[in-house]
Each structure stands twice: as structure tokens, then as C-alpha cells.
C-alpha angles and dihedrals in degrees: 000000000000090000092057092048091052092051091051092052091049091051092049093047091050092050092051093050092047092050093051091049091052092049092050090050092052093049091048092052098038109026093165089070091072089065098044092094096040122102113268111246117248091244090056095051117109116258089250092065110088115236122211112257116243115234114258114249115256110267119212113193137160093192093117092052092049092048090054096047109029099072090063094053114092136192116239122207118188132185134188134180111244122196115206129190112230121229114248119257122243091260093051091054090069099037142040108318125207114187113245127202139192133195129220138173115248114201130196139185132224145142137241142185127234106228105177142018090253088073102255113157126194118213139147119288091227090057093064101026112132092000117152093193134019127196127186127204119197126213090255091057100257116141129203141169113249131210127206115250095181144328132222110193089175089073098020092244132132135179123220132184132213130186106229134120139238102023134185112235130207120242110234117228131189115270091185088068094056116116131196107268096031113136115248134178130210119213121189150108106284114186088342097305097134121224098002117170126209128174141205140129138279103271096185141339134224095027109178141172094042095134092239097113137354092250113041136175103149134182108227116215140168091216102120113259109188135181106296093030092093111117093019129123129280106197136183125234091275093055097254119141111250102162150001112243109237119158149358132210109256112267091209089077091057098258122137133181101021115122134151135220132187108242115247091234089065091044090057094061095043092048093049094050095046094050092046100040108010089244141047115263113213136168122254137178100175104252127141103210126198131194117255111233114236092243092054091046089055092048090052091048093237112172094184139045116281141165131217121239098227096178145350133219112244111255092010124144090252091055091047089051090056102256117148136197109271095036117131115232108217102168144015111201089336099312120106116234111238095201143355089265090051091051092051091046094051093051093043089057091061119095116246110253094038125099131238129209112228124195116201146166128225123177091346096308122114119224140168130218134173119225130194112238117233131187116280110247114246115255128207 
């Protein structure tokens, strides 16, 4: 019995080995047979066999926003006559010297934004400062001379006017709704390259005390703002105007991607006052506030924000109210000032002729006085 079982196993094993050897020989001679049962690749299918369509890649574009905003952005070209005194020649150094002068035309570039159908244009004050002539070029190629309606050096804004019709007009957005990380685009005239668009994000809001202007509340962005972009539009992803491009941090100190724009909410008030009065009317009480360092605040035991009154204008409303240099300002109409810039801004927002309640501290004693608000003197 065992002998028969052994013979059967030997027979089966021999058959398996023989079958494998035969299969190997067939594959070696006809390798295409191994793919005959596989699925035909899509590239090998006849043209008549429909192939599944690949999904289109997601397309991110701000072209619609630019098309809405760009027509209202203008290029500004300014010129002024500069008189220069010539250096004396070698012969004149040892003889009678008569001063000699020469004149030349100094030209500059900038940008602006058309804000109404009457032809008013908002730009930076520094773009048109000291200009003898101002010309504006629209996106459609039209050119016109511009006149200055009013200036506001305190915010570095100015309003121009041109006489052309019809005019594209910018749509005003809401800068108070901007959030860090929102996409923004800058449109302007960098180094003479008209209507150039750059993009980035909002890096920060309410930047102050940068030394750019007396009253600051800037939007910080990494959208490139180059020479000639000043006065141009900062828009959101829908094409609405949210700021006026103003300044960049100098690249020669190794800083990239830090630019600043005046928020459109500030522009609204300046524009309205200049069109109505030719100037911006702001409140003023004559204080020169300074920030209180954190160490000093701790030494004084201040449990709230405060600013130091570093100086006072002689005969100012603040002096008449009894304030003195060295006083701490703790409150303006019940609200604590968070910085010197904040204190100036709060007072500037008051109408001349009204009064403001000031809460202060002198020699450790808290006091309150009421000061009459005057009109802030014009700077620049």
C-alpha cells in the first residue's frame, strides 16, 4: 500500500515540474501572451473608444478685480523748475567771483485714483509737493492738466481735479473690514511702467508711529510698492479700493516686502473736507504727547494705558485748561489713549468749537479738566 502511494506522489511531482517547465518555455518564446488578458492601456485604445476627461486644474485669477479697478488708476507726471548755484571755477577762486546760477526741469512720477465723475483724483501729498505743473494720463491714453484742489500733509494725501468726460471711477471698499491674510493688489506707475499690477496680502493693520506722516493708521502689505506707485490704488480681491499706496521700507537696509497704504476709511474723510472746504478741519488742543515706556508705566503703578504730555503750545487750549508738561493723560472723553498717535487722532476727530474732557495725573493725583477744541494748524 505504501509503495503505491509513493509511486503516485512521484508521478504528481513529475507532472507539476513538467508543466512549469512547459509554461516557462512558452512565455520565453511568446512573451506577448502574458499581456493578452491584461487591460489595454488608455493610450493603446483605438480612437473610437471614448477616454475619460481629466478634471481641469483649479484656476486662481484676479483679472476681474483688476479690470474693475485699473481704469480709474492714473499716472501722474510732475515738473518743477529748479535753480542751482554753480560752483566757482579755479580762476574765480583767486579773483573777483560773481555767483552764477542755472535752471533745470526736475520731473517726478506718481499715481492717483479717480474717485468721482467730477474728475477728482486722490494721490499722495508728497507726489505733487512743490510741483509747478501736473499732468495726468488715464488708462485709455487720454492726457489732461490737473489742478490742486487741496492738500493734507498730516495724512500725506492730496486731491487733484481734471476736466475730462466720461471718467471711470473707483469703487470704495471698507478698510475697517480688512483682516491680516486678505489678498490685496497694488496698481500704479512704478518707474514709469504704466498700470502695473502686483499682489500680496495684508500683513498688518493700524500701523502707527512710522514717521511717515503726523497722523498715521497704515495698512501694511507685502504687495510690492515701487517708486512711482505712490498715490496708486490698493484693492481687494473684488476690485474695491481699500487704500492709497504710500511708502515702502528702504530696501538698502535689507528689508523686503514691507509697504504701507493709507486706509480708504481715512481717505473718505480727507476727500470730503477738501472738496467742501479746500482743507481738512481737525480738532486741536495744543499738546505734544509722548508714549510712556512700559518700565515707566510699571514704576508709576499705571494699570491702564496712558500718554505723557511732553510739551504744550503757548496759549493753546490745553494750557488754558491748566495742563502742564509732565502730566500723564489717562483719558479723553472717558476713553484711555493707547499711544501718542491715538491721542492725537482722538482729539483731531473732534470738531473745533466743542469741548473735550481730559483725565490726567500729576504727582500721583488724578484730576479732570475740560478744554475747548480749536482747529489744528495746517502743516507743510
